[in-house]
N, C-alpha and C positions, 0 to 999 in steps of 0.2 A: 234951564229947561229948553227942549227943542221939540218941535212937532213936525209930523210929516204932512204932505199935501192932503192926505185923506183924513187927517185929524188924529192919527195915532200919536201919543205923547210918550217921550222918553226922557227919563231923568238922567242928565249928563253925569250925575255924581254916582250912579250905581249901574252895575252891569245888568241887573234884572229887578226893576222895581215895579213890574207889572206882570199880569198873567201871561204865560207862554203857551205856545201850541205848535203843531206842525204847519205845513204850508196850507194856506187858505186859497184854494184855486178858484173860488167863486169870485172874489174881488180882485185877485191878482197880486195881493200883497204877500211878501215872503214872511211867514211866521218863524218862530224859533223853537228850538227844543234843546235839551242838554246835549244831544248828539248832533244837532244840526246848526242852524244859524242863530246868532244872538240878536234877532231883529224882532221888534214888537208886532203883535197881531193887529190888523186893522179892526177897529171897533165900529165902523160904519156899516150900513146895510150892504148885503152882497151886491156887487156890481156897481157900487156908487163911486169907486175910485176911478179917476180919470187917467192916472199914470202909475207906473210901477215905481217902487222905491229905489233909491240908489243902493247898490250893493256895498255893504261895509268894506272897509279896507281889510286886507288880509285874507279875503275869500277869492276863489278862482271864479271870475265872472262867467267864463265859458262853461265850466262845470255846472254852475247854478242854472244858467239859461237852458242848458241841455236837459237838466232834470225837469225844469218847468215845462219845456216843450213836450217831453215824454210823459208828462202827467205822473211823475214818480215822487215819492216822499224824498226829502232831502237826504235821508240816511241810506238810500239805495245807490249803490255805485253804478253809474251808467257804463263805466268801462267794462264791468263784468257782464252786464247785459249785452253790450255790443260784442264782446268776446264770445259769449255763448252763441249769439246769433251767427257770427262768422264761422264758429266751429260747426254748427249745424249745417250751414250752407256748404262748407267744405266737405262734410261727410256725404251730403246729398250729391254733390258734384262728383266725388270719387265713386259713389255707387253707380251714377249714370255712366261714367267712363268705363267701369268694369262691365256693365250691361252691354254697352255699345260694342266693346271689344269682343265680348262673348258672342254676340249676334254676328259680328263681322267674321269671327273665327269659324262659326258654324256655317255661314254662307260660303266662306272660302273652301271649307272641307266639302260642302255639298257641290260646289262648282267643280271640284276636282274629280268627281265621280265620272266614270265612263258612261256611255249611253246604256250599255248592258247593265251596269250596276244601278243606275238610276231607275231603269225599267223594273229591275228585280225588287228594289226597295218599294217602288210604287205598288207592286202586287202584294208584297208583305203587308203594307199599310192598308190596302183594300180588304185584306182578310182579317187583320187583327185590330184595326182602328176604324171600324165602320161608322161609329158615332163620334162622340167626344173622346179624345185620346185618353184623358185621365179617367173618364167614366168606364171605358172598356178595360183599361188596366185594373181599376179597382174591382171590377166585376170578376176578373180572372183571379185576383188576389183573394176575394171573398170566397170563390169556389175552392181555392187551395186551402184556406183556413177551415172551411166546413169539412172538406175531405180529410184533413188531418185529424179533426175531432172525431169524425165518424169511423175512420179506418184505424186510427192509432189510439183512440180512447180519450185523449186530452190534447189540447194544444199547448204543450210545454216544451216540445222539441223545436228549438229555434232553427235547427238546420233545415226545417221544412218551410221556413218563411219564404213566401213567393217574391221573386224579384225579376226584373227584366233589364237587360243591358241595352244601352243606346246603340241603334243600328249603325250609325256612322262609325262609332268606335269598333264595332264588330267587323265592319268592312276593312278598317285599317289593320286590325289584328290578323284577319284571315289573309290579307295580302302579304303580310310579313311572314306568316307561317308557310304559305305556299311557296315562298322563295326557297325554302329549305328542302323541298321535295320535287324532284323531277318526275318520278313515277306517279301513277294515280294514287290519290290520297284516300285512305279509309278512315273516316273521322267518327269518333264516339263523343256524344254529348251526354254527360252524366247529369241527371236531373233536368231533363229536357222540357218539363212542364207542359205548356200548351203547344210546344213544337215550333215556336217562333223562329229560333235560330237554326233549327233543322231545315225549315223551309228556306230561310235566307241563304244558307250555304248551298242548298241544292240549286237555287236560282242563280247564284253568283258564279259558280264554277260547274256548269252542267256537264262538261266533257271530262273533267279531271278529278272528280270527287264522288265518293259514295258516303252517305251519312246514316248513322244509326243513333237514335235517341232513346235513352232508357229513363223510366220514371216509375216511382213506387206508389204513387197515389192514383188509383183507378179513375177517379173523376177527372183529373187533369189529363190522364192518358186518353180517355174517351173524347175529351174536348179537343185534344191535339189531332186525333184521327178525323174528327168532323171538319176541323179547319183545314187540314191538309187535303182532304177530299175536295173541299170548296176551292182551294188554291189550284188544284189540278184542272178543275173546270175553268177557272179564270185563265190559266196559262194556255189552254188549248182553244177556248171559245171566246176569248176576249178580243178587243180591238188590236192588240199586239200579241202575237203568238210567241211564247217563251219556252225554250227547252228546259227540262228539269233533270237533274242528276238522280240516280237511284237513291231511294231513301226507305228507311224502315223505323218503326216505332215499337218498342218493347215495354211491356209492363213487368219490370224485374229490377231487383237491387243489383247494382254493378258488382257488388262483392260476390254475387252468386254466378256471375258470367264465366263461361269456360273458354271464351275466345278473345280474351283481352289482348293476347299477343298478336292478334291479326290486325290491330289498329296501329296506324303510325301517326295519328293526331288524336289527342284526347283533350276535350274541352270541359272545364268545370267552373261554373259560376258559384264560387265558394264564399261569398261575402258573409253569410251567416253560419257557415259550417263550424262544428266544434273543432278546436285547434289547441295546440300547446303554444300559447302566445300567438304569434302570426303564422305559425307553421302547421301544416296539415300532415301530422305524423302518420296516421293510418293510411291515407291516400298515397303518401310518398312511399311507404313500405310496399303496398300492394302493386302500384304501378312500377316501382323500381324492380320488382321481381318478374312482373309479367311482360313489360314492354321490351321490344327489341332495340338494339343500338340504332341511333338515328331518329327515333321517334320524337315527336314534339308534344309537349304538354302545356296547356294554357290554363292558368288559374286567375280568378278575379279577386283582388283584395287580400287574399290569403296566399301563403307561399309554400312551396315544396321544400323539403330538407335537401340541401345540396351536399356534395362531397363524393369522394370515391366509393364510400361504403354503399350508398344507394345508387349513385351514378348519374345524378342530374346536374346540369350546368345551366345557370341563368344566362340566356342569350340577349334578352331585350326586355324593356319595360315601356309600356304605352299608357298614357293617361287620357281620360275622356270624361264626358258628363254622365251622370247617373241620376235618374229621377228620385231614387230613394236616398242616396247618400250625398248627392251633390257632385262628387267626383269619385271615380274608380280608377284603380291601377291594374293593368293586365300584366302578368308575369309570364314570359315565354321561355320554356326550358327545352333543352335537348338531352336525350338519353345517350350516355356514352356507351 
C-alpha cells in the first residue's frame, strides 16, 4: 500500500481499486478516468492539499501541467485548442492586411486625381451624399423599388434593381475611354437612374463631352432632374465655380430611341440585366446594328457578344469596388 501526502491511498497491487473521477481542480489533485490519468482522487476536503501529486511515469508532464493551467479536463487536447486559437488569429491578421491594403489602394487612387477631378467629385458628393452615404443610397434604392412596383405592376424584373458604381472606378473608366476619341464625345447612359454618372461626366470633361441619360422609371427621372438642377446651382454659385458640359435627361426606353447612331460612347450599368449567361444578347444586337465604327461601349459585370458578326472587340477590363457586389468589372469595347 502507498499513500499520497494528502491522504489518498492506492493499492499497489491493482490498477484501480478505488473510485475514479476527472480532475478535481479544487484541491489540485489529479484525478483519473478511463480516458485520462490513472491517478486516485483526493478524498480530503477541498483546498486541504498542500502539494500536488507526482505525475505517474509514462505521462507527458508538460501536457498535464498545460491542461491544469488552462482549467481543462484531461481528455481535452490543448494542442487543438492552441491550434484553433492560432488559426483564428491568422484569419484576423489576414483580414486586417486586406483592409489596410484596400484603404491604401483607395487613398492612392484618390491621390492620383487631378484638381479638376477632385473638385468634380466633391460636387457630386454634395448633391448625392448630403447626409449619411449609405442612408442616401438606400433612399434612392427605395425610390427605385417603389417606382418599379407602381409603374410596372410588380417588382419581379431584376433588371430594374437600382445600383450605383464607385466614382473612382468611373473616373478610371472614363479616362480610358476618352483616350480613344480625339473628337468631342457624345455619351449615352442607358439606365441613368438619379443622374449621378451623367453629372459626374459633365463635370469631369466640360469641354469635350455631351451626355444624354435615359431612364424608364418616371420617379427616378424626376429625382435626377431635381438633383441636376441643384448641381448647376452649386457649380455656378458655390465657393469654386465649375464649368459643366451639355447634358440632357430623357424619360424613354433606349430601344425606342431613333438617334442611337449619333453616340460614340455608350455606358451601361448592366449588373442585374437579363443575359444569356454573362452575355447581353439583346443589347449587343441593337448596338451592333446602330453604332458607327469606332464607337466605344462600356458594360459593368455583363459582357457584349464579340466577333465579326456583331462587330465588337474587347479592348480593356478594369476592376474596382462596388458597394452592392464588393467588386465590379468594367468591359470596354470598340465597334469595328
